[in-house]
C-alpha positions in Angstrom: 57.2 95.2 5.2 55.2 98.4 5.9 55.4 97.8 9.6 59.2 97.3 9.3 59.6 100.5 7.3 57.6 102.5 9.8 59.3 101.1 12.9 62.9 100.9 11.7 63.3 103.0 8.4 67.1 103.4 8.7 67.5 99.6 8.8 65.4 99.4 5.7 67.4 102.0 3.9 70.6 100.4 5.0 69.4 97.1 3.7 68.3 98.7 0.4 71.7 100.4 0.1 73.4 97.1 0.2 71.2 95.9 -2.6 72.0 98.7 -5.0 73.4 96.2 -7.5 70.1 94.2 -7.4 68.2 97.4 -8.0 70.2 97.9 -11.2 69.1 94.6 -12.5 66.7 94.5 -15.5 64.1 92.8 -13.2 61.7 95.7 -13.1 59.3 94.0 -10.8 62.0 93.6 -8.1 62.9 97.3 -8.5 59.3 98.3 -7.9 59.1 96.2 -4.8 62.3 97.8 -3.4 61.1 101.2 -4.4 57.9 100.8 -2.4 59.9 100.0 0.7 62.4 102.9 0.2 59.8 105.6 -0.4 58.1 104.7 2.9 61.4 104.7 4.7 62.4 108.2 3.3 59.0 109.5 4.3 59.2 108.2 7.9 62.7 109.7 8.3 61.5 113.1 7.1 63.4 113.1 3.8 60.5 114.7 2.0 62.4 115.4 -1.2 63.7 111.8 -1.6 60.4 110.5 -0.6 58.5 112.6 -3.1 61.0 111.6 -5.9 60.5 107.9 -5.1 56.7 108.4 -4.9 56.6 110.0 -8.3 58.8 107.2 -9.7 56.5 104.7 -8.0 53.4 106.3 -9.5 55.0 106.3 -12.9 55.4 102.5 -12.8 52.9 100.9 -15.2 50.0 99.1 -13.5 51.0 96.0 -15.5 54.0 95.6 -13.2 52.4 96.4 -9.9 49.0 96.8 -8.3 48.6 100.4 -7.1 48.2 100.8 -3.3 46.4 104.1 -2.7 46.4 103.4 1.1 50.3 103.1 1.1 50.7 106.2 -1.0 48.3 108.2 1.3 50.5 107.2 4.3 53.7 108.3 2.4 52.0 111.7 1.6 51.0 112.1 5.2 54.7 111.6 6.3 55.9 114.0 3.5 53.4 116.7 4.6 54.5 116.3 8.2 58.2 116.6 7.1 57.3 119.7 5.0 55.5 121.3 8.0 51.9 120.8 6.8 50.7 119.2 10.0 47.0 119.7 9.4 47.2 118.1 6.0 49.3 115.4 7.4 46.9 114.8 10.2 43.9 114.6 7.8 45.7 112.2 5.5 46.9 110.1 8.4 43.3 110.1 9.9 41.9 109.1 6.5 44.5 106.4 6.2 43.7 105.1 9.7 40.0 105.0 8.9 40.5 103.2 5.7 43.0 100.9 7.4 40.6 100.3 10.2 37.8 99.6 7.7 40.1 97.2 5.8 41.1 95.6 9.1 37.4 95.4 10.0 36.6 93.9 6.6 39.5 91.5 7.0 38.4 90.7 10.5 34.8 90.3 9.3 36.0 88.2 6.4 38.0 86.1 8.8 35.1 85.9 11.1 32.8 85.0 8.2 35.3 82.5 7.0 35.7 81.2 10.5 31.9 81.2 10.9 31.5 79.4 7.6 34.1 76.9 8.7 32.4 76.6 12.0 29.0 76.3 10.3 30.4 73.7 7.9 32.0 71.9 10.8 28.7 72.3 12.8 26.8 71.0 9.8 29.2 68.1 9.6 28.7 67.6 13.3 25.0 67.8 12.9 25.2 65.3 10.0 27.4 63.1 12.2 25.0 63.6 15.1 22.1 62.7 12.9 24.0 59.7 11.6 24.9 58.7 15.1 21.3 59.3 16.1 20.1 57.2 13.2 22.6 54.5 14.1 21.5 54.7 17.7 17.8 54.5 16.6 18.7 51.7 14.2 20.6 49.9 17.0 17.7 50.5 19.3 15.3 49.1 16.7 17.7 46.2 16.1 17.8 45.7 19.8 14.0 45.9 20.0 13.7 43.6 17.0 16.3 41.2 18.6 14.2 41.3 21.7 11.1 40.6 19.8 12.9 37.8 17.8 14.2 36.4 21.1 10.7 36.5 22.5 9.3 34.9 19.4 12.1 32.3 19.4 11.4 31.7 23.1 7.7 31.4 22.3 8.5 29.2 19.4 10.7 27.0 21.6 8.0 27.0 24.3 5.4 26.3 21.6 7.5 23.5 20.2 8.1 22.0 23.6 4.4 22.5 24.4 3.4 20.9 21.1 5.8 18.0 21.6 4.5 17.6 25.1 1.0 17.8 23.9 1.7 15.4 21.1 3.3 13.0 23.6 0.2 13.4 25.8 -2.1 12.9 22.9 0.0 9.9 21.7 -0.1 8.5 25.2 -3.8 9.2 25.4 -4.3 7.5 22.0 -2.2 4.6 23.1 -4.1 4.4 26.3 -7.4 4.7 24.4 -6.2 2.1 21.9 -5.2 -0.2 24.7 -8.5 0.4 26.5 -10.3 -0.2 23.2 -8.3 -3.4 22.6 -8.9 -4.4 26.2 -12.6 -3.6 25.9 -12.7 -5.5 22.6 -10.9 -8.4 24.1 -13.2 -8.3 27.1 -16.2 -8.2 24.8 -14.8 -11.0 22.8 -14.1 -13.0 25.9 -17.5 -12.1 27.3 -19.2 -13.2 24.1 -17.2 -16.4 24.0 -18.1 -17.1 27.6 -21.8 -16.2 27.1 -21.8 -18.2 23.8 -20.5 -21.2 25.7 -22.7 -20.7 28.7 -25.8 -20.2 26.6 -25.1 -22.9 24.1 -24.4 -25.5 26.7 -27.9 -25.6 28.1 -29.3 -25.0 24.6 -27.4 -28.1 23.6 -29.0 -30.2 26.2 -32.5 -28.8 25.5 -32.4 -29.0 21.8 -30.5 -32.3 21.8 -33.0 -34.0 24.1 -35.9 -32.5 22.1 -34.4 -33.8 18.8 -33.9 -37.2 20.4 -37.5 -37.1 21.7 -38.8 -36.0 18.3 -37.4 -39.2 16.7 -39.4 -41.4 19.0 -43.1 -42.5 18.6 -45.1 -39.7 20.1 -48.8 -38.7 20.1 -49.9 -35.7 18.2 -50.1 -33.6 21.4 -46.6 -34.6 22.6 -45.1 -34.1 19.1 -46.6 -30.6 19.0 -45.1 -29.8 22.4 -41.7 -31.1 21.3 -41.9 -29.0 18.1 -42.6 -25.9 20.2 -39.5 -26.7 22.3 -37.4 -27.0 19.1 -38.9 -23.8 17.6 -38.2 -21.9 20.8 -34.6 -23.2 21.0 -34.0 -22.5 17.3 -35.3 -18.9 17.8 -32.9 -18.4 20.8 -30.1 -19.9 18.7 -30.8 -17.5 15.8 -30.7 -14.6 18.2 -27.4 -15.8 19.7 -25.9 -16.2 16.3 -27.1 -12.7 15.2 -25.4 -11.2 18.3 -22.2 -13.0 17.6 -22.2 -12.1 13.9 -22.8 -8.4 14.8 -20.0 -8.5 17.2 -17.6 -10.1 14.7 -18.6 -7.6 12.0 -18.0 -4.6 14.4 -14.6 -6.1 15.4 -13.7 -6.6 11.8 -13.2 -10.4 12.4 -15.9 -11.6 10.0 -14.4 -12.6 6.6 -16.0 -13.1 3.3 -14.9 -16.3 1.5 -16.1 -16.5 -2.1 -16.2 -20.0 -3.6 -17.5 -21.4 -6.8 -21.2 -22.2 -6.5 -24.6 -22.5 -8.3 -26.5 -19.4 -7.2 -29.8 -20.7 -8.6 -29.5 -23.9 -6.7 -28.6 -22.1 -3.4 -31.6 -19.8 -3.7 -34.0 -22.6 -4.8 -33.1 -24.9 -1.9 -33.4 -22.1 0.6 -36.8 -21.1 -0.7 -37.8 -24.7 -0.7 -37.0 -24.9 3.0 -39.6 -22.2 3.7 -42.5 -23.7 1.7 -43.9 -25.5 4.7 -44.0 -22.2 6.7 -45.6 -20.4 3.8 -48.3 -23.1 3.4 -49.1 -23.1 7.1 -49.8 -19.3 6.9 -51.7 -19.6 3.6 -49.1 -17.6 1.7 -47.9 -18.3 -1.8 -44.1 -18.4 -1.8 -42.6 -18.1 -5.3 -39.1 -18.3 -6.6 -38.2 -17.6 -10.2 -35.2 -16.7 -12.4 -35.7 -13.7 -14.6 -34.0 -14.0 -18.0 -31.1 -16.4 -18.5 -30.0 -18.4 -15.5 -26.5 -17.6 -14.5 -23.8 -20.2 -14.6 -21.4 -21.0 -11.8 -20.3 -17.9 -9.9 -17.7 -17.0 -7.2 -19.6 -15.9 -4.1 -19.8 -16.6 -0.4 -22.7 -19.0 -0.3 -22.9 -19.1 3.5 -23.2 -15.3 3.9 -25.5 -14.9 0.8 -27.8 -17.6 2.3 -27.8 -15.8 5.6 -28.8 -12.5 3.9 -31.6 -14.2 1.9 -32.8 -16.1 4.9 -33.2 -12.8 6.9 -35.1 -11.2 4.0 -37.4 -14.2 3.3 -38.1 -14.9 6.9 -39.0 -11.3 7.5 -41.2 -11.2 4.4 -43.1 -14.3 5.7 -43.3 -13.0 9.2 -44.8 -9.6 8.2 -47.2 -11.1 5.6 -50.5 -12.5 6.7 -52.1 -13.0 3.3 -51.1 -12.9 -0.3 -47.7 -13.9 -1.5 -43.9 -13.6 -1.2 -41.9 -13.6 -4.4 -38.2 -14.0 -4.8 -36.8 -13.0 -8.2 -33.2 -13.7 -9.2 -31.6 -11.9 -12.2 -28.0 -11.9 -13.4 -26.2 -10.5 -16.3 -22.9 -9.0 -17.4 -22.0 -5.6 -15.9 -21.0 -3.2 -18.8 -18.6 -1.3 -16.6 -16.6 -4.0 -14.9 -17.3 -7.0 -17.1 -18.3 -9.0 -14.0 -21.7 -10.6 -13.4 -24.2 -8.3 -11.7 -26.6 -10.2 -9.4 -29.9 -8.8 -8.4 -32.2 -10.4 -5.8 -35.7 -9.0 -5.3 -37.8 -10.1 -2.3 -41.3 -8.7 -2.6 -44.2 -9.3 -0.2 -47.8 -8.2 0.3 -47.4 -7.6 4.0 -47.9 -4.6 6.3 -45.4 -2.3 4.5 -43.6 0.5 6.2 -43.9 4.3 6.7 -41.2 6.8 5.7 -40.2 7.1 9.4 -39.7 3.4 9.7 -37.7 3.2 6.5 -35.3 5.9 7.8 -34.2 3.7 10.7 -34.8 0.3 9.2 -31.2 -0.9 9.0 -30.2 0.2 12.5 -29.2 -2.4 15.0 -31.9 -3.4 17.6 -34.5 -1.3 15.7 -38.0 -2.2 14.6 -40.9 -0.2 13.3 -42.3 0.4 16.8 -43.1 -1.3 20.0 -46.3 -2.8 18.6 -44.2 -4.6 15.9 -42.1 -6.2 18.6 -45.1 -7.2 20.5 -46.9 -8.6 17.5 -44.1 -10.2 15.4 -41.2 -10.5 17.9 -37.6 -10.2 16.9 -34.7 -8.0 18.0 -34.1 -5.9 14.8 -30.7 -7.3 14.3 -31.4 -9.3 11.1 -31.6 -6.4 8.6 -28.6 -4.6 10.1 -26.5 -7.7 9.8 -27.9 -8.2 6.2 -26.9 -4.7 5.2 -23.4 -5.1 6.6 -22.9 -8.5 5.0 -24.1 -7.2 1.6 -21.7 -4.2 1.8 -18.8 -6.6 2.8 -19.6 -8.6 -0.3 -19.3 -5.4 -2.4 -23.0 -4.9 -2.9 -25.8 -2.7 -1.7 -29.3 -3.2 -0.4 -32.3 -0.8 -0.7 -36.0 -1.1 0.1 -39.2 0.2 -1.4 -42.3 0.1 0.7 -45.8 1.4 0.9 -47.6 1.2 4.2 -50.5 -1.3 4.1 -49.4 -2.5 0.6 -46.1 -4.3 1.0 -42.4 -4.1 0.7 -39.6 -4.9 -1.8 -36.0 -5.5 -0.8 -33.5 -5.3 -3.6 -29.9 -6.7 -3.2 -27.4 -5.9 -5.9 -23.8 -7.2 -6.0 -21.0 -8.2 -8.4 -19.5 -11.6 -8.7 -16.9 -13.2 -10.9 -18.0 -15.9 -13.3 -16.3 -19.3 -13.0 -14.4 -20.8 -16.0 -16.0 -23.3 -18.2 -14.1 -26.1 -16.5 -15.0 -25.0 -13.0 -17.2 -27.3 -11.0 -19.6 -25.8 -8.5 -19.4 -27.5 -5.1 -22.4 -29.2 -3.6 -24.2 -27.0 -1.2 -23.4 -28.8 2.0 -25.8 -26.8 4.2 -28.8 -27.1 1.9 -31.1 -30.1 2.3 -30.6 -32.8 -0.2 -33.4 -33.8 -2.4 -32.5 -37.5 -2.1 -33.8 -39.9 0.5 -32.8 -39.8 4.1 -29.1 -40.8 4.5 -28.4 -44.0 6.4 -25.1 -43.0 7.9 -23.9 -46.6 7.5 -20.4 -45.7 8.6 -21.6 -45.0 12.1 -23.1 -48.4 12.9 -21.3 -50.4 15.6 -18.5 -47.8 16.0 -16.6 -47.3 19.3 -16.9 -43.6 20.1 -15.0 -41.7 22.7 -17.1 -38.8 24.0 -15.1 -36.2 25.9 -17.1 -33.6 27.7 -17.1 -32.2 31.2 -20.9 -31.7 31.2 -22.9 -34.9 31.8 -26.0 -33.5 30.0 -23.9 -33.1 26.8 -22.6 -36.6 27.1 -26.2 -37.8 27.6 -27.4 -36.0 24.5 -24.7 -37.6 22.3 -25.5 -41.0 23.8 -29.2 -40.5 22.8 -28.2 -39.4 19.3 -26.0 -42.4 18.7 -28.3 -45.0 20.3 -30.0 -45.9 17.0 -26.7 -46.7 15.5 -25.7 -49.2 18.2 -22.5 -47.3 18.9 -20.3 -48.3 21.9 -19.6 -45.1 23.8 -16.7 -44.5 26.1 -17.0 -41.3 28.2 -14.3 -39.0 29.6 -14.7 -35.7 31.5 -11.4 -34.1 30.5 -8.5 -34.4 28.2 -6.4 -36.4 30.6 -9.1 -39.1 30.9 -9.5 -39.1 27.1 -5.8 -39.9 26.7 -6.1 -42.6 29.3 -9.1 -44.1 27.5 -7.2 -44.1 24.2 -4.5 -46.1 25.9 -7.0 -48.5 27.5 -8.6 -49.8 24.3 -9.3 -49.2 20.6 -11.3 -46.2 19.6 -12.8 -45.5 16.1 -13.6 -41.8 16.5 -13.3 -39.1 19.2 -15.9 -36.4 19.9 -13.8 -33.8 21.8 -15.2 -30.9 23.8 -12.8 -27.9 23.9 -13.3 -26.2 27.2 -12.7 -28.6 30.0 -10.9 -28.7 33.4 -7.6 -30.5 34.1 -6.7 -30.6 30.4 -8.7 -28.9 27.6 -9.6 -30.5 24.3 -7.0 -28.6 22.3 -4.1 -29.8 24.4 -5.5 -33.4 24.4 -5.8 -33.3 20.6 -2.3 -32.0 20.1 -0.9 -34.8 22.4 -2.8 -37.6 20.6 -1.7 -36.2 17.2 1.9 -36.3 18.5 1.5 -40.1 18.8 2.0 -41.8 15.4 -0.6 -44.5 16.2 -3.3 -41.8 16.6 -2.2 -39.6 13.6 -5.2 -40.7 11.5 -7.7 -41.2 14.3 -10.8 -39.1 13.5 -11.3 -36.2 15.9 -14.4 -33.9 15.8 -14.2 -30.8 18.0 -17.4 -29.9 19.8 -17.5 -26.4 21.2 -20.0 -23.7 22.2 -17.6 -21.1 21.0 -18.3 -20.6 17.3 -16.0 -17.6 16.8 -14.0 -18.1 13.6 -10.7 -17.9 15.6 -11.8 -20.7 17.8 -12.7 -22.9 14.9 -9.4 -22.2 13.2 -7.6 -23.1 16.5 -9.5 -26.4 16.7 -8.5 -27.4 13.2 -4.9 -26.2 13.8 -4.7 -28.4 16.9 -5.5 -31.4 14.7 -9.3 -31.8 14.7 -10.7 -33.1 11.5 -14.0 -31.2 11.8 -15.9 -28.8 14.0 -19.5 -29.1 15.2 -21.0 -26.2 17.1 -23.2 -26.4 20.1 -26.1 -26.7 20.4 -25.4 -29.8 18.5 -27.6 -30.4 15.5 -28.3 -34.1 15.1 -28.0 -34.1 11.3 -24.8 -32.0 11.5 -23.1 -34.3 14.0 -24.1 -37.5 12.2 -22.9 -36.0 8.8 -19.6 -35.0 10.3 -19.0 -38.4 11.9 -20.1 -40.3 8.7 -17.8 -38.2 6.6 -14.9 -38.7 9.0 -15.5 -42.5 9.1 -16.4 -43.2 5.5 -12.8 -43.5 4.2 -12.2 -46.0 7.0 -15.4 -48.0 6.4 -13.5 -51.2 5.3 -11.4 -51.2 8.4 -12.9 -53.3 11.3 -13.8 -51.3 14.4 -10.7 -50.4 16.3 -8.4 -52.3 14.0 -6.3 -49.2 13.2 -5.7 -48.1 16.8 -5.3 -51.7 17.9 -2.7 -52.4 15.2 -1.0 -49.3 16.2 -0.9 -50.4 19.8 0.7 -53.7 18.8 3.3 -52.1 16.7 4.1 -49.7 19.5 
């Protein structure tokens, strides 16, 4: 309004003149505002008297109604002085007004600048914060991108690792399959090799031992009998070695099974020790067997394998003892932990003994004390290794105590179940009977079909059966055997297994398929003594199995047992009757 009053004062006064009625209103504040405008307009127009009156009235207004404006009053006074002709005073006041006005403008400008600067600073600070936030977001995004890259790399590595692991597992699995296949192939090859070698070695052994046994039964001079005995001893030694190798192979392949049966442990041990009395007497050694404490009753144990272990221990004790004695002590009693019977066998000798070095390697395969032991006493070192493994398979343990130059003690401990009071221990079929020599009466005059592709084997059997006046019919293979059965009555068949044209197993199956031959006794003869082969023979229909080299007593016992139930039947009557009915 000041600028308007200075530039156009008449218009201001005209406007105020029109508002005289409003100036008379009781609103004092409005009157003061109008008065301020009018005083400046009078001053600018040079109406000093009116301006001074309005100025005095304005100054008389209480400060409660209006804020005093010294700068506006100074400007009015400057215009009044100019109107009254006081130019110097007017100039001074106007100059002072301008300086104050300029200062106020400067202050206002500075304040505006400060406010603008503060606003800019605030905005700049906000921008800085925003920039920092954006920078933080950028850094976070960068880190997230880097982390994502790392994660992607890790995932890629993980995937590659997984693929590599899977590939490696497949390769390992394939290698394991190949290795297992190779191991199985090697095991099968070894089994096949052992079967072939067993057959190939037992075949000539069968001829040698069979002829020697036949020769031994004839009237010979002392010198000739001694030579025959040497042949038999050498053959038996070779047979033991062959059996040890086969047993070790079966144990390593996991094919040897323990078959506990009810038996009299004291009787088994006594009979076995009795069989070595002659050897002990020949060496001037006292061989003693005794039971310590109360003799055990019938027990469940594998008599064949226990006999094999005890045989190895007793034969070793006799072999390495040149003077003194060999003592076998059996003790048995209840085991407090399991309630079963604890068996303890002690084999003590007064032989050469063993050093600590020898004891450390005693139970290894193909190991003996030293080269001099092999030269002096012979042997392959298989016996004790097989004994240890058999004892462990029967759930027992074996240990040895020895002093070099004094002797050795082998201790076997194992657990066995006691048989019930009504259990009957079977007769030990492999132990020598204490009765008189059996007559094998069931064999006399029988018609026997001998089926074997090897002429020596047929010759040995013929020599074995000559004393019994048997009528022998020979065949070289299974086909000829079936033809011989069709040609005439047969009382018993001795069937070799491995033959050309038709093997013994197939021939046995075919004759068993004929009702008229369903009860015809068939004894399998084979040089393959592996348990699988024996089971195969029996499954094919054989009544019994006799291993080669054929033991005279074993063959005669098997034939006698097979023919005894048919003793009342005349020779060939059954097969002949069957032929007529057919």
